[in-house]
C-alpha distance (Angstrom), angle and dihedral (degrees) to the residues before:
residue distance angle dihedral
M1 . . .
N2 3.80 . .
K3 3.77 88.7 .
K4 3.79 90.0 52.3
L5 3.80 91.3 48.5
S6 3.79 92.3 49.3
L7 3.82 89.8 49.5
L8 3.80 89.2 49.3
A9 3.79 90.9 48.5
A10 3.79 90.4 49.0
A11 3.80 90.8 49.1
T12 3.81 90.8 49.0
A13 3.79 90.5 49.4
L14 3.82 90.0 50.5
T15 3.80 90.2 49.9
L16 3.78 90.9 50.9
L17 3.79 90.3 48.7
A18 3.79 92.0 47.8
T19 3.80 95.9 47.0
P20 3.81 100.1 67.5
S21 3.80 92.1 48.6
A22 3.81 90.9 47.8
Y23 3.80 90.4 52.5
A24 3.80 92.4 41.7
Q25 3.80 87.7 70.5
K26 3.81 90.1 62.7
A27 3.79 117.9 76.8
Y28 3.78 121.1 177.7
D29 3.78 135.7 -177.6
T30 3.80 126.9 -163.5
G31 3.80 111.8 -54.3
V32 3.82 97.6 33.3
T33 3.81 131.2 94.4
D34 3.80 134.6 157.5
T35 3.80 88.1 -84.0
E36 3.82 108.8 31.4
I37 3.80 147.1 37.5
R38 3.83 113.8 -159.3
I39 3.81 111.5 -145.7
G40 3.81 121.3 -173.4
N41 3.80 130.0 -155.3
V42 3.79 140.6 172.9
E43 3.77 119.9 -152.7
A44 3.80 138.8 175.1
Y45 3.80 96.5 -111.3
S46 3.81 87.6 154.9
G47 3.81 136.1 21.0
P48 3.83 131.9 46.3
A49 3.81 95.5 -31.1
S50 3.83 97.6 42.4
A51 3.84 91.2 124.9
Y52 3.81 84.7 77.7
G53 3.82 91.8 58.9
I54 3.81 88.8 93.5
I55 3.83 87.8 70.4
G56 3.81 91.7 67.0
K57 3.80 91.9 44.0
T58 3.83 91.8 50.9
E59 3.80 91.5 49.5
E60 3.80 90.7 49.4
A61 3.82 89.0 52.8
Y62 3.82 91.9 46.7
F63 3.81 92.2 52.8
K64 3.82 89.4 47.5
M65 3.82 87.7 56.4
I66 3.82 90.3 50.2
N67 3.83 90.6 48.9
D68 3.83 90.5 49.3
Q69 3.81 87.7 53.9
G70 3.82 90.4 55.6
G71 3.81 100.5 -84.5
I72 3.81 126.8 -105.7
N73 3.80 114.0 -40.8
G74 3.82 86.1 -22.3
R75 3.81 96.0 -50.1
K76 3.81 122.9 116.8
I77 3.80 120.7 -139.0
N78 3.79 114.2 -118.6
W79 3.84 102.6 -157.1
I80 3.82 116.5 -157.9
S81 3.80 113.8 -177.6
Y82 3.82 126.9 173.9
D83 3.79 133.9 -169.5
D84 3.81 115.6 -116.1
G85 3.82 95.1 173.9
Y86 3.85 88.0 -133.0
S87 3.82 87.7 -75.6
P88 3.86 116.7 134.1
P89 3.86 95.9 -146.1
K90 3.81 89.0 51.9
T91 3.83 90.0 47.2
V92 3.81 90.3 55.3
E93 3.80 90.3 51.2
Q94 3.83 94.8 47.5
I95 3.82 95.3 44.5
R96 3.83 90.4 50.9
K97 3.80 88.8 50.6
L98 3.82 92.0 50.2
I99 3.80 93.9 48.6
E100 3.82 101.9 35.5
S101 3.83 103.8 30.6
D102 3.81 105.8 23.6
E103 3.82 90.9 34.6
V104 3.81 94.2 -145.6
F105 3.79 119.4 -170.3
L106 3.82 93.0 -131.8
V107 3.81 142.3 -19.4
F108 3.80 114.7 -113.5
N109 3.84 132.2 -159.8
A110 3.82 95.9 -17.3
L111 3.80 109.9 -179.4
G112 3.78 134.2 -115.6
T113 3.80 141.9 31.3
P114 3.86 99.3 -121.0
T115 3.81 92.4 40.5
Q116 3.79 96.2 48.4
T117 3.79 93.2 42.1
A118 3.82 86.1 60.7
V119 3.83 91.7 61.5
Q120 3.81 103.1 31.0
K121 3.83 95.7 98.1
Y122 3.82 91.5 44.1
H123 3.83 91.7 52.6
N124 3.77 91.8 49.1
S125 3.82 94.8 46.6
K126 3.85 89.1 50.3
K127 3.84 91.0 43.4
V128 3.80 91.6 -131.4
P129 3.83 113.7 144.9
Q130 3.81 114.5 -107.0
L131 3.76 89.9 -163.7
F132 3.83 134.1 -170.7
L133 3.81 95.7 -11.7
A134 3.81 118.4 -152.0
T135 3.81 95.7 -126.3
G136 3.79 134.0 93.9
A137 3.82 98.6 -139.0
S138 3.81 113.9 129.1
K139 3.83 91.9 -140.5
W140 3.85 92.1 83.8
N141 3.80 89.0 72.3
D142 3.82 96.4 75.3
P143 3.83 106.7 109.9
K144 3.80 92.2 164.6
N145 3.81 96.4 60.3
F146 3.83 99.9 21.9
P147 3.83 108.1 30.9
W148 3.84 92.7 165.3
T149 3.85 96.1 55.4
M150 3.81 127.3 80.5
G151 3.81 132.3 166.0
F152 3.80 126.7 -145.5
Q153 3.80 117.6 -157.5
P154 3.80 124.0 58.2
S155 3.79 108.4 -76.5
Y156 3.78 122.4 -119.0
R157 3.79 87.5 -110.9
V158 3.82 91.5 53.8
E159 3.80 91.2 51.6
A160 3.79 90.9 48.5
Q161 3.82 90.5 51.5
I162 3.81 89.0 52.9
F163 3.83 91.4 49.4
A164 3.81 89.5 50.2
K165 3.82 91.4 51.0
Y166 3.80 89.9 50.3
I167 3.84 92.0 49.8
L168 3.84 92.1 49.6
K169 3.80 91.0 50.2
E170 3.82 97.3 45.0
K171 3.82 101.1 32.6
P172 3.82 110.9 17.4
D173 3.84 90.7 173.1
A174 3.80 94.8 45.2
K175 3.79 124.5 154.0
V176 3.80 100.6 -141.9
A177 3.82 126.4 -158.7
I178 3.80 113.7 -167.9
F179 3.80 118.6 -158.0
Y180 3.79 112.8 -172.1
A181 3.79 145.7 166.9
N182 3.80 110.7 -104.1
D183 3.82 94.6 -122.3
D184 3.82 140.5 79.1
F185 3.81 91.2 -74.1
G186 3.82 93.3 55.2
K187 3.80 94.3 40.7
D188 3.83 91.6 51.2
Y189 3.81 88.7 58.1
L190 3.79 93.1 46.7
A191 3.81 90.2 51.9
G192 3.82 91.6 48.7
I193 3.82 93.3 53.1
K194 3.81 91.0 48.9
D195 3.84 90.9 47.5
V196 3.81 88.8 65.1
F197 3.82 100.3 32.9
G198 3.80 89.2 52.2
E199 3.80 112.7 164.1
K200 3.83 90.2 -0.3
A201 3.84 91.7 63.1
S202 3.82 95.9 92.7
K203 3.82 90.4 51.1
L204 3.85 97.4 42.7
I205 3.82 100.7 41.0
V206 3.81 110.4 72.0
A207 3.82 96.3 171.1
E208 3.80 141.0 16.3
E209 3.78 111.1 -167.9
S210 3.80 123.4 177.2
Y211 3.79 130.1 -166.1
E212 3.81 134.3 -161.3
T213 3.80 119.3 -123.4
S214 3.83 87.7 -130.9
E215 3.84 92.2 65.5
P216 3.83 113.1 108.0
S217 3.83 93.6 -149.3
I218 3.79 134.5 14.8
D219 3.83 96.1 -164.9
A220 3.81 94.1 113.7
H221 3.83 90.6 56.4
I222 3.81 91.1 53.0
V223 3.84 92.6 49.3
K224 3.82 89.0 50.9
L225 3.84 92.4 49.1
K226 3.81 92.8 49.6
G227 3.80 86.9 55.5
T228 3.83 90.9 61.7
G229 3.81 90.9 69.3
A230 3.82 91.5 -122.8
D231 3.81 116.2 167.7
V232 3.82 94.8 -167.2
F233 3.81 122.1 56.4
V234 3.81 119.1 -167.3
N235 3.81 109.0 -161.4
I236 3.83 110.2 -158.9
A237 3.79 97.6 171.2
T238 3.79 137.0 125.6
P239 3.85 116.3 -109.3
K240 3.82 100.8 -84.7
F241 3.83 93.7 49.5
A242 3.82 94.6 37.7
A243 3.82 88.2 58.0
Q244 3.83 91.5 48.2
A245 3.82 89.8 51.1
I246 3.84 93.7 50.7
K247 3.81 90.6 48.5
K248 3.83 95.1 47.7
I249 3.82 93.6 46.3
A250 3.83 88.7 54.7
E251 3.83 92.1 47.5
L252 3.81 90.0 51.6
E253 3.83 90.0 48.6
W254 3.80 87.6 -129.3
K255 3.81 110.7 154.6
P256 3.80 110.3 -166.8
M257 3.80 124.5 151.2
H258 3.81 97.1 -89.3
L259 3.82 119.3 -150.3
M260 3.80 116.6 -177.1
T261 3.81 132.1 -169.7
D262 3.81 114.8 -103.6
V263 3.84 87.1 -124.8
S264 3.81 85.2 79.4
V265 3.81 104.6 40.3
S266 3.81 95.2 108.6
I267 3.79 109.1 129.7
G268 3.82 91.8 -156.0
A269 3.82 97.8 44.4
V270 3.82 100.8 35.9
M271 3.79 118.7 9.0
K272 3.83 98.0 46.0
P273 3.84 95.3 45.3
A274 3.84 89.4 47.2
G275 3.81 89.9 47.5
L276 3.81 124.7 -98.9
D277 3.82 91.7 -117.6
A278 3.81 91.4 50.2
S279 3.83 89.5 48.7
E280 3.80 94.7 52.5
G281 3.81 111.6 123.5
V282 3.83 97.6 13.4
L283 3.83 110.5 146.9
S284 3.78 130.2 -143.7
A285 3.79 138.0 150.2
G286 3.78 133.6 -119.9
Y287 3.80 145.4 178.3
L288 3.83 104.0 -164.9
K289 3.80 129.7 80.0
D290 3.80 115.2 -120.9
A291 3.82 105.9 -122.5
S292 3.81 90.8 -155.6
D293 3.83 93.1 55.0
P294 3.83 112.4 99.7
Q295 3.83 91.1 -145.6
W296 3.84 88.2 80.9
K297 3.82 98.0 48.4
D298 3.83 93.7 107.7
D299 3.81 94.8 36.9
E300 3.83 111.3 120.6
G301 3.81 94.6 -140.8
M302 3.80 92.0 48.6
K303 3.82 90.8 49.2
K304 3.83 88.3 56.7
F305 3.80 90.5 48.2
M306 3.81 92.3 50.0
T307 3.83 91.5 48.1
F308 3.82 88.1 53.0
I309 3.83 92.3 48.6
D310 3.82 93.3 47.2
K311 3.80 92.5 52.6
Y312 3.80 104.3 32.7
M313 3.85 105.2 24.5
P314 3.81 106.6 25.5
G315 3.79 112.8 -177.2
A316 3.82 94.4 18.9
N317 3.82 116.5 149.6
I318 3.83 101.2 -106.9
S319 3.82 92.2 -170.5
D320 3.83 87.3 70.0
A321 3.82 104.5 98.6
N322 3.82 89.8 -152.9
L323 3.83 88.9 77.6
V324 3.82 96.8 57.0
Y325 3.81 88.3 41.4
A326 3.82 94.2 53.1
Y327 3.81 91.0 45.3
A328 3.84 91.5 53.7
A329 3.82 92.4 47.4
A330 3.83 93.5 48.0
Q331 3.81 91.5 46.7
T332 3.82 89.4 52.7
M333 3.83 91.2 49.0
V334 3.82 90.0 52.6
Q335 3.82 90.1 49.7
V336 3.82 90.7 54.2
L337 3.82 91.6 49.4
K338 3.82 90.6 48.6
Q339 3.82 90.6 51.1
S340 3.81 89.3 50.5
G341 3.82 91.4 62.1
D342 3.80 111.7 179.7
N343 3.81 92.5 -24.2
L344 3.78 93.9 92.1
T345 3.76 100.3 164.9
R346 3.78 120.5 135.1
E347 3.80 89.3 -119.6
N348 3.81 92.7 54.4
V349 3.82 92.9 46.4
M350 3.82 89.8 55.5
K351 3.80 88.8 46.6
Q352 3.83 91.0 52.4
A353 3.83 92.0 44.7
A354 3.81 86.1 55.1
S355 3.84 91.7 48.9
L356 3.80 102.6 61.1
K357 3.79 112.1 138.2
D358 3.81 121.3 -166.1
F359 3.81 91.9 -33.5
V360 3.82 111.4 174.5
P361 3.82 119.2 -161.2
D362 3.83 113.8 -154.9
T363 3.81 95.4 -111.5
L364 3.83 100.5 51.2
I365 3.82 119.2 105.3
P366 3.84 108.9 -97.1
G367 3.80 111.6 -89.3
I368 3.81 95.0 29.5
K369 3.81 111.9 111.7
I370 3.77 136.5 -179.9
N371 3.79 115.2 -118.7
T372 3.79 128.2 168.4
S373 3.79 136.7 167.7
A374 3.80 138.8 -179.5
T375 3.82 88.5 -88.0
D376 3.83 98.3 36.2
F377 3.82 116.6 62.4
A378 3.84 94.7 169.5
P379 3.83 106.3 102.4
I380 3.84 98.3 -171.8
E381 3.81 118.2 41.8
Q382 3.80 101.2 151.5
L383 3.79 131.3 81.9
K384 3.77 138.2 173.9
M385 3.78 121.8 -134.1
W386 3.78 120.4 -118.2
R387 3.77 134.6 -170.3
F388 3.80 128.6 -150.3
K389 3.79 106.5 -122.1
K390 3.83 130.8 166.7
G391 3.77 94.0 -16.6
Q392 3.81 99.4 -44.1
W393 3.79 143.1 73.2
E394 3.82 115.9 -102.5
L395 3.80 122.8 -163.9
F396 3.80 116.6 -133.8
G397 3.79 141.4 168.5
D398 3.79 129.8 15.6
I399 3.78 129.9 -42.9
I400 3.82 107.0 -86.3
S401 3.79 119.3 -147.6
A402 3.79 123.6 -151.2
E403 3.78 91.4 -147.1
T404 3.78 114.1 105.0
G405 3.76 110.0 -86.3
G406 3.84 90.2 10.8
């Protein structure tokens, strides 16, 4: 009996010795327990940008699927998403609530450049990840000054660099007219084109013409640009003005190579109002598969996406690119959490987000991969060119990388 007791005592002692080291491997910050990871989000469910609200709903559904599959390393995602109406003061209020009251672990894929700019300093002073933002501004790639902030989609500047590379390859002696919105969005594009043109910029660019979003019509700008004799037109305009530009160029029978920002590639909102014939041949660039395009019906990634939609979002409009976008972002977030293992500190999550190597979400165009590093907080820096032909966008050519020499 004594022998048994001493064995039991020894076993208990071993258990006690083993327990601290077993728990030492787990490290948690606010918002994480053995059973849950609290993720915060703000979205424009109402207001001028409410069309983007579907992004938050898709991410909620994606995380529900992950939870149904057992969660991430045994932990379920507790998704807390608030409406900020695309209003910066409201964003400040909701982000404070998420961090100080709900005590979320991180904020994921919050939407909007003006709204997220309003909370960037707050996030970084609190050291709470502002991760994979749903905005194309290039300012989110600044790990030196804002180590807790990271974007997701290709930035406007990245897309502009890719356009510039395409122009140099196809028309090395081009006469380029740049038409752009007089705001951060337009100026980001302008900077990206000049990044690649370099010393040749003054020779290649024959006109830089900006417009104000308050203007009712931009026809006069287009007439002026045709008069420069440009044979390449770069259209950096939001949907309403992009459509006006396509229409006016056709009326003037001007036939430049026409490159247009992917902000305005919507067939319903831009190409149809401008006229499908007038839109023929317009070029843009993209990184997401179109779920409504039959070319992807046998694609393995798209099959997974469609299975998810059928079960978790039945009846959703699959031609809305926001769905494939949200799916890719959520899948990337899950990958980062998986890589973090049981070391779920905010510092380690940022480290893992900055250590993605050739990660391929199901809904990205084949060949486009996510790569990040401690000095590169821009997850997607590759695009593929597409051309508007017979009422739809057709992919062509090779994947173009924004990185120098890419």
